[in-house]
C-alpha positions as CSV (number, residue, x, y, z in Angstrom):
1,M,7.6,-13.2,-10.3
2,T,9.8,-9.7,-11.8
3,A,8.2,-6.6,-11.8
4,E,7.2,-5.1,-14.9
5,P,7.3,-1.4,-15.7
6,L,4.1,0.1,-15.6
7,E,2.8,2.4,-18.7
8,R,1.5,5.8,-17.4
9,A,-0.8,7.9,-19.3
10,P,-1.0,11.8,-18.4
11,D,-3.4,12.3,-15.2
12,R,-6.1,14.5,-15.5
13,H,-4.4,17.8,-14.2
14,E,-1.5,17.1,-16.5
15,H,-4.1,16.4,-19.4
16,L,-6.0,19.7,-18.6
17,T,-2.9,22.3,-18.1
18,G,0.0,20.6,-19.7
19,T,2.1,20.4,-16.4
20,P,2.7,17.8,-14.3
21,P,0.4,17.9,-10.9
22,F,3.7,17.5,-8.7
23,P,6.4,19.9,-7.9
24,G,9.6,18.5,-9.1
25,P,10.9,16.6,-12.0
26,R,8.0,14.1,-12.7
27,H,5.4,11.6,-11.5
28,P,6.8,9.3,-9.1
29,A,7.6,5.7,-10.6
30,L,6.1,2.7,-9.1
31,R,8.0,-0.7,-9.3
32,A,8.7,-3.5,-7.2
33,A,10.9,-2.6,-3.8
34,R,14.4,-3.9,-4.2
35,E,17.3,-4.7,-1.1
36,S,18.9,-1.4,-1.8
37,D,15.7,0.0,-1.0
38,L,15.7,-0.8,2.5
39,P,17.4,2.0,4.4
40,E,15.0,4.4,2.7
41,L,12.1,2.4,3.0
42,R,13.0,2.6,7.0
43,R,13.6,6.4,6.3
44,L,9.7,6.9,4.8
45,D,8.3,4.3,7.0
46,T,9.6,6.1,10.0
47,E,8.4,9.4,8.7
48,V,4.9,8.4,8.1
49,F,4.4,6.1,11.1
50,Q,6.2,7.8,13.4
51,E,6.0,6.5,17.1
52,V,4.5,2.7,15.3
53,A,7.2,2.5,12.2
54,Y,8.8,-1.1,11.5
55,P,12.0,-1.6,13.0
56,A,14.4,-2.0,10.6
57,F,15.0,-6.0,11.2
58,L,11.5,-6.4,10.8
59,L,11.1,-4.5,6.9
60,R,14.3,-6.6,6.4
61,Q,12.6,-9.6,7.1
62,L,9.3,-8.6,5.7
63,Y,11.0,-7.9,2.0
64,D,13.0,-11.2,2.1
65,L,9.3,-13.1,2.5
66,Y,7.0,-11.1,0.5
67,A,8.9,-8.9,-1.8
68,E,7.0,-9.9,-4.9
69,H,4.2,-7.7,-3.2
70,F,6.1,-5.0,-1.7
71,L,5.7,-2.1,-4.4
72,V,7.2,1.3,-4.0
73,L,7.2,4.9,-5.4
74,D,10.5,6.1,-6.6
75,D,11.0,9.8,-7.6
76,G,13.7,9.0,-9.4
77,E,16.3,11.3,-6.7
78,G,16.9,9.0,-4.2
79,R,13.7,9.1,-2.4
80,L,11.1,6.8,-2.3
81,R,7.2,8.8,-1.9
82,G,5.3,5.9,-0.8
83,Y,5.3,2.0,-0.5
84,V,2.4,-0.8,-0.3
85,L,3.5,-4.3,1.4
86,A,1.4,-7.3,1.1
87,A,1.8,-10.8,3.0
88,T,0.4,-14.0,1.5
89,T,-0.7,-17.2,3.3
90,A,0.0,-20.5,1.0
91,L,-2.7,-22.4,2.4
92,D,-5.6,-20.2,2.4
93,R,-4.7,-17.9,-0.6
94,D,-5.7,-15.0,1.7
95,S,-3.4,-11.8,2.0
96,W,-2.8,-9.1,4.4
97,I,-1.8,-5.4,3.7
98,L,0.5,-4.9,6.1
99,G,1.2,-1.0,5.2
100,L,0.2,1.5,2.6
101,C,1.7,4.9,3.1
102,V,2.6,8.0,0.7
103,T,4.6,10.8,1.9
104,E,2.5,13.8,3.2
105,D,4.1,16.3,0.0
106,R,2.5,13.5,-2.5
107,R,-1.1,12.8,-0.8
108,R,-4.1,13.6,-2.3
109,H,-3.3,12.8,-5.8
110,G,-4.2,9.3,-6.0
111,L,-1.0,7.7,-5.5
112,G,-2.3,5.7,-2.5
113,R,-4.9,4.3,-4.9
114,E,-2.3,3.5,-7.3
115,L,-0.1,1.5,-5.1
116,M,-3.4,-0.3,-4.2
117,V,-4.8,-1.1,-7.4
118,E,-1.3,-2.2,-8.8
119,V,-0.9,-4.7,-5.4
120,L,-4.2,-6.0,-5.9
121,A,-4.0,-6.8,-9.6
122,R,-0.3,-8.5,-8.6
123,L,-2.4,-10.3,-6.0
124,R,-5.1,-11.7,-8.0
125,R,-2.8,-13.0,-11.1
126,S,-1.2,-14.7,-7.8
127,G,-4.3,-16.5,-7.2
128,I,-5.3,-14.6,-3.8
129,T,-8.9,-14.7,-3.5
130,R,-9.2,-12.9,-0.2
131,V,-7.7,-9.9,1.2
132,R,-7.8,-8.3,4.4
133,L,-6.2,-5.3,6.4
134,T,-6.4,-3.0,9.3
135,V,-7.1,0.5,9.5
136,E,-7.4,3.2,12.3
137,P,-10.8,3.9,12.9
138,A,-10.3,7.7,12.6
139,N,-8.4,7.6,9.4
140,R,-11.4,8.7,6.9
141,A,-9.5,9.3,4.2
142,A,-7.7,5.4,4.2
143,I,-11.3,4.3,5.0
144,L,-12.8,5.5,2.2
145,L,-10.2,4.8,0.0
146,Y,-10.3,1.2,0.8
147,R,-13.9,1.4,0.4
148,S,-14.1,2.6,-2.9
149,L,-11.8,-0.4,-4.0
150,G,-14.5,-2.8,-2.5
151,F,-13.3,-3.1,1.1
152,R,-15.9,-4.2,3.4
153,P,-15.6,-4.0,7.1
154,E,-16.0,-7.1,8.4
155,Q,-18.4,-8.3,11.0
156,P,-19.6,-8.1,13.7
157,D,-19.4,-4.3,14.7
158,G,-18.4,-3.0,11.3
159,G,-15.1,-4.6,11.7
160,L,-14.2,-2.7,14.8
161,R,-11.6,-4.7,17.1
162,R,-10.9,-3.1,20.3
163,D,-7.2,-3.2,21.8
164,Y,-6.4,-4.9,18.4
165,F,-2.9,-3.9,18.8
166,G,-2.7,-3.8,22.6
167,P,-4.4,-1.3,24.9
168,G,-6.1,1.7,22.8
169,E,-4.5,0.4,19.7
170,D,-8.2,0.0,17.9
171,R,-8.5,-1.2,14.8
172,R,-11.1,-1.5,11.9
173,V,-10.7,-4.6,9.8
174,M,-11.9,-4.9,6.5
175,H,-11.7,-7.6,3.2
176,L,-12.2,-7.7,0.1
177,E,-13.0,-10.6,-1.9
178,L,-11.3,-11.0,-5.5
179,P,-13.0,-12.9,-7.9
180,R,-10.9,-15.9,-9.7
181,L,-9.3,-15.2,-13.2
182,P,-10.7,-17.2,-15.7
């Protein structure tokens, strides 16, 4: 599947004030990741996730496997400002959100939501019926975003999985059921 450009309406801030909400030339464009983005994706992932960032070789392999559902926010000046990555399974028609990030200077402007809404729409068009993700239990902003999109904690224990990524690396597992397209 090829990526289609998204049409954008001015956001509420721009509509009310006549000025874009971000410093700089424009709102980042949401598009499919490209192979040429890999060095910039590594920089972005390291900036946002620091010690738990994906190694370069893994980002490369994730791109090779899941490029159809690897979306980026491109500022048009050579820097990526965010990404979302979803991995799908062929047998169960399930998907996992493996990463969602937005640079600190672009947070709280709806860009994480924009990435998630688009990847969920693409997953649904691909026939995916269940999407899962993990989130750090203390990341209230991310949990609120996911809940607002319809994600719910998996049971038992409200989705809390102790030592999910190793000792002391707890995660909350959440899921979303996507309705089938008619």
